[in-house]
C-alpha positions in Angstrom: 9.5 -0.3 69.6 11.5 1.4 72.4 9.8 4.1 74.6 11.9 6.8 75.7 11.4 8.2 79.1 12.7 11.6 80.0 13.5 12.2 83.7 14.2 15.7 83.0 13.4 17.9 79.9 16.4 17.9 77.4 15.6 21.4 76.7 13.3 24.3 77.7 11.9 26.5 75.1 11.3 30.2 76.7 8.7 32.5 74.8 8.4 35.9 75.9 4.9 37.6 74.9 3.3 40.8 75.2 -0.3 41.1 73.5 0.4 38.0 71.2 -3.1 36.4 71.6 -3.3 36.0 67.6 0.1 34.3 67.6 0.7 32.2 70.6 -1.7 29.3 70.1 -0.6 28.3 66.6 3.0 28.5 67.8 2.5 26.3 70.9 0.6 23.7 68.9 3.4 23.5 66.6 5.7 22.8 69.5 3.6 20.0 71.0 5.7 17.6 68.8 8.8 18.4 70.8 7.4 17.3 74.3 8.1 15.7 76.7 11.6 16.1 75.7 11.2 19.8 75.7 9.6 22.0 78.5 7.7 24.9 77.1 7.7 28.2 79.3 5.6 31.2 78.1 6.6 34.4 80.1 3.9 37.1 79.7 5.1 40.6 80.3 1.6 41.9 81.3 -0.4 41.5 78.4 -3.7 43.5 77.9 -5.1 40.6 75.9 -5.7 36.8 76.5 -2.2 35.7 75.5 -1.4 34.2 79.0 -4.7 32.4 79.4 -4.7 31.0 75.9 -1.1 29.5 76.3 -1.8 27.7 79.5 -3.3 24.7 77.9 -0.3 24.3 75.5 2.6 24.8 77.7 4.2 23.5 81.0 4.2 26.8 82.7 3.0 30.4 82.3 5.0 33.2 84.2 3.9 36.8 84.4 6.5 39.6 84.9 6.8 43.4 84.2 7.5 44.1 80.5 10.9 43.8 79.1 12.2 40.9 77.0 15.4 40.6 78.8 13.7 40.3 82.1 11.0 37.8 80.8 13.7 35.6 79.3 15.9 35.7 82.4 12.8 34.8 84.5 12.0 32.0 82.2 15.6 30.6 82.5 15.3 30.8 86.3 12.4 28.5 86.5 13.4 26.2 83.5 14.7 22.7 84.1 16.1 21.7 80.7 19.8 21.3 80.2 19.7 23.7 77.3 17.6 26.8 77.0 16.0 27.9 73.6 14.8 31.5 73.4 11.9 31.6 70.7 10.1 34.9 69.8 6.3 34.4 69.4 6.4 35.4 65.7 9.0 32.8 64.9 8.4 29.3 63.7 11.3 26.7 64.0 11.5 24.3 61.0 13.3 21.3 62.8 12.0 17.8 64.3 12.6 16.7 67.9 15.1 14.2 66.4 16.9 17.3 64.6 17.1 18.8 68.1 18.5 15.9 69.8 21.2 15.6 66.9 21.9 19.4 67.2 22.5 18.9 71.0 24.4 15.6 71.0 27.8 17.2 71.6 26.5 19.5 74.1 27.3 22.7 72.4 27.7 25.9 74.8 25.6 28.0 72.4 24.2 28.6 69.0 21.5 29.9 66.8 19.6 29.2 63.5 19.8 30.5 60.0 16.6 32.7 59.4 14.0 33.0 56.8 11.5 35.9 56.4 7.9 34.8 55.8 7.1 37.3 53.1 7.5 36.8 49.4 8.8 39.8 47.9 12.1 39.6 46.6 13.9 41.9 48.4 13.3 39.9 51.5 15.4 37.0 50.1 18.3 39.4 49.8 17.6 40.8 53.4 17.7 37.2 54.9 20.8 36.2 53.1 22.7 39.2 54.4 21.3 38.4 57.9 22.6 34.9 57.9 25.9 35.9 56.2 26.3 38.7 58.8 25.7 36.4 61.9 27.9 33.8 60.4 30.8 36.1 60.0 30.3 38.1 63.2 29.1 35.1 65.3 26.4 37.3 66.5 22.8 36.7 66.1 19.6 38.4 66.6 16.7 37.1 68.9 14.6 36.0 65.8 17.3 33.2 65.0 16.2 30.9 68.0 19.3 31.4 70.2 20.2 28.6 72.4 22.7 28.1 75.4 23.4 25.7 77.9 21.2 26.5 81.0 24.2 26.2 83.7 26.4 28.5 81.7 23.6 31.0 81.0 22.8 31.1 84.7 26.5 31.5 85.5 26.7 34.5 83.3 23.8 36.1 84.8 21.8 35.7 81.7 20.6 38.7 79.6 21.8 42.1 80.4 19.1 44.5 81.9 18.9 46.6 78.7 15.7 47.3 76.7 17.3 46.6 73.3 20.3 44.6 72.0 20.0 42.1 74.6 20.7 39.4 72.2 23.7 41.2 70.6 25.2 41.6 74.0 24.7 38.3 75.0 26.2 36.8 71.8 29.1 39.1 72.3 29.9 37.5 75.8 29.1 34.0 74.6 31.6 34.2 71.7 34.7 35.0 74.1 34.2 31.4 75.1 33.8 29.6 72.0 32.1 29.9 68.5 28.4 29.2 68.2 27.1 26.2 66.7 25.1 27.2 63.7 22.2 24.8 63.0 21.6 23.5 59.5 17.7 24.1 59.9 16.1 27.4 59.5 13.6 29.4 61.4 10.9 31.5 59.8 10.2 34.7 61.5 7.6 37.5 60.4 8.5 39.8 57.8 5.8 42.2 59.0 8.1 44.9 60.6 9.8 45.1 57.2 6.7 45.2 55.3 4.9 47.7 57.6 7.9 50.2 57.9 9.4 49.5 54.4 12.0 47.1 53.4 14.9 49.2 52.8 14.2 51.8 55.4 14.0 49.1 58.2 17.3 47.8 57.0 18.7 51.3 57.2 17.4 51.8 60.7 18.8 48.4 62.0 22.2 49.2 60.5 22.0 52.6 62.1 21.0 51.2 65.5 23.6 48.4 65.2 26.4 50.8 64.3 25.3 53.2 67.4 25.5 50.3 69.7 28.8 49.4 68.7 30.1 52.9 69.1 28.7 52.8 72.6 25.4 54.6 72.4 23.2 53.4 75.3 20.5 50.8 74.3 18.1 53.1 76.5 18.7 55.8 74.0 18.4 53.4 71.0 15.0 51.9 71.9 13.5 55.3 71.3 14.4 55.3 67.7 13.6 51.4 67.2 10.0 51.9 68.4 9.6 55.6 67.4 
């Protein structure tokens, strides 16, 4: 049997965390099957729990920054060695093997994302995820829950994520789609439905629609973030 040797990682998985001690180890354990082809970088935004300490035994590097998802992901990208960057939220679980990732990247796509599945069992969540996937396919705009990926050299040349507290994923997709359409993976990622369940499924959907519409109409993300976290 041929043994594969990697002179540099095929990809770098960048995981921004903030007080995710309960979730980070199960996620990192799942990602071990991607190594050594994948470099795993955890970027802690100043957690008050043991997120950073727990992650150290299961990743290649733990970085610490000020809080802010855009800042954390940009910092991870600056230290990454992989040819493609994957930005993974700590409450999202990818359902793809290393072989599947290699096939996804064989033509070296500039960027792309995955279809999403919500973790809950309530039937309205099936409708929500269907609409999310349809919207992202039609608009070529994905959210951070959809495991965005982009070639490292191009990401750095574009100066990465914009320094905004919300909609950083939407803003990046808008810039990327000017160059080419995304590669949409056939595999799915499962993301936590906790937000929808805690705030109410339909009220959460309405809030997200309002935020997205306001952003498209030019409202500053620094104003929108108060509504999102309020």
